[in-house]
LOBALO-161888 format. One line per field, with one value per residue (C-alpha): residue number from 0; residue in one letter; chain; x, y, z. Coordinates in Angstrom, 3 decimals. Layout:
<atoms>
n <- c(NUM_...)
res <- c(A_...)
chain <- c(A_...)
px <- c(X_...)
py <- c(Y_...)
pz <- c(Z_...)
</atoms>
This chain:
<atoms>
n <- c(0_1_2_3_4_5_6_7_8_9_10_11_12_13_14_15_16_17_18_19_20_21_22_23_24_25_26_27_28_29_30_31_32_33_34_35_36_37_38_39_40_41_42_43_44_45_46_47_48_49_50_51_52_53_54_55_56_57_58_59_60_61_62_63_64_65_66_67_68_69_70_71_72_73_74_75_76_77_78_79_80_81_82_83_84_85_86_87_88_89_90_91_92_93_94_95_96_97_98_99_100_101_102_103_104)
res <- c(M_N_T_G_Q_N_R_I_F_D_E_L_A_K_L_M_T_D_A_A_G_A_A_Q_G_V_R_R_E_V_E_T_A_F_R_A_Q_A_E_R_M_I_S_S_M_D_L_V_Q_R_E_E_F_E_A_V_R_E_M_A_V_K_A_R_A_E_N_E_K_L_A_A_R_I_A_E_L_E_A_K_Q_S_G_K_P_A_K_P_A_A_A_A_A_K_S_G_T_S_S_R_S_R_A_K_K)
chain <- c(A_A_A_A_A_A_A_A_A_A_A_A_A_A_A_A_A_A_A_A_A_A_A_A_A_A_A_A_A_A_A_A_A_A_A_A_A_A_A_A_A_A_A_A_A_A_A_A_A_A_A_A_A_A_A_A_A_A_A_A_A_A_A_A_A_A_A_A_A_A_A_A_A_A_A_A_A_A_A_A_A_A_A_A_A_A_A_A_A_A_A_A_A_A_A_A_A_A_A_A_A_A_A_A_A)
px <- c(-44.321_-42.735_-44.733_-43.655_-39.982_-40.622_-42.412_-39.478_-37.008_-39.210_-39.379_-35.629_-34.939_-37.272_-35.531_-32.100_-33.283_-34.652_-31.426_-29.337_-31.499_-31.208_-27.426_-27.182_-29.276_-27.027_-23.958_-25.374_-26.142_-22.626_-21.065_-23.207_-22.312_-18.616_-18.625_-20.368_-17.877_-14.915_-16.269_-16.666_-13.090_-11.692_-13.617_-12.281_-8.674_-8.662_-7.635_-7.995_-9.889_-8.022_-9.765_-8.596_-5.061_-4.877_-6.161_-3.520_-0.830_-1.746_-1.613_1.857_3.117_1.822_3.355_6.721_6.677_5.760_8.536_11.108_9.888_10.152_13.621_14.776_13.259_15.011_18.325_17.811_16.992_19.957_22.238_20.955_21.446_25.018_25.896_26.696_25.069_22.080_22.395_20.043_16.823_17.811_21.203_19.646_17.184_19.939_22.405_19.868_19.512_16.004_14.914_15.070_18.778_19.577_17.815_20.033_23.286)
py <- c(-51.971_-49.304_-46.635_-48.095_-47.636_-44.081_-43.270_-44.638_-42.572_-39.482_-39.966_-40.574_-37.407_-35.405_-36.807_-35.882_-32.362_-31.888_-33.232_-30.851_-27.921_-28.934_-29.269_-25.753_-24.429_-26.103_-24.733_-21.184_-21.552_-22.844_-19.980_-17.433_-18.909_-19.044_-15.469_-14.230_-16.069_-14.712_-11.153_-11.587_-12.813_-9.985_-7.336_-8.705_-8.504_-4.684_-4.356_-1.133_-0.820_0.041_3.428_4.416_3.202_5.159_8.319_8.093_7.285_10.370_12.496_11.109_11.922_15.494_15.846_14.596_17.088_19.914_18.820_18.902_22.330_23.647_22.118_23.936_27.192_26.781_26.141_29.256_31.399_30.018_30.748_34.326_34.792_33.503_35.220_31.960_30.933_28.609_24.908_23.487_22.020_18.414_18.844_20.577_17.733_15.103_16.869_16.945_20.669_20.191_21.507_17.988_17.565_21.044_20.241_17.188_19.142)
pz <- c(-32.595_-34.607_-32.774_-29.415_-30.265_-31.515_-28.280_-26.262_-28.305_-27.931_-24.169_-24.026_-26.061_-23.798_-20.723_-22.111_-22.974_-19.464_-17.945_-20.049_-18.967_-15.318_-15.653_-17.119_-14.244_-11.703_-13.497_-13.334_-9.628_-8.891_-10.870_-9.022_-5.636_-6.531_-7.802_-4.639_-2.418_-4.407_-4.129_-0.352_-0.037_-2.166_-0.250_3.050_1.765_1.816_-1.837_-3.809_-7.029_-10.210_-10.492_-7.001_-7.712_-10.977_-9.260_-6.512_-9.074_-11.089_-7.928_-7.140_-10.647_-10.331_-6.871_-8.130_-11.019_-8.639_-6.256_-9.054_-10.140_-6.585_-6.149_-9.267_-7.986_-4.625_-6.383_-8.490_-5.446_-3.487_-6.428_-6.651_-2.946_-2.985_-6.255_-8.087_-11.372_-10.959_-11.750_-14.380_-12.920_-13.613_-11.962_-8.947_-8.458_-8.783_-6.488_-3.674_-3.086_-1.832_1.530_2.971_2.148_3.504_6.767_7.261_6.840)
</atoms>
């Protein structure tokens, strides 16, 4: 009778091991399906990737620096033309002596 109980416990342990393995398999399948669905939803939302965002951000920073440099150069050239001393670059950028502000006047 002792061997009968051991056999029952062995079968029960084997059944539990198989059930745990099946549960892990189901969990992996659910995760894969969820991940695929989430990727489909994100791709349909027209979002940008971080790499693209960082590249555009870097371009904007460079463009802003170039714009400030050109605004200072314009202020210097305008000052030479009018015979007045040139404003410092920071003051020229803040006062709005860019070509856009002159076009509005």
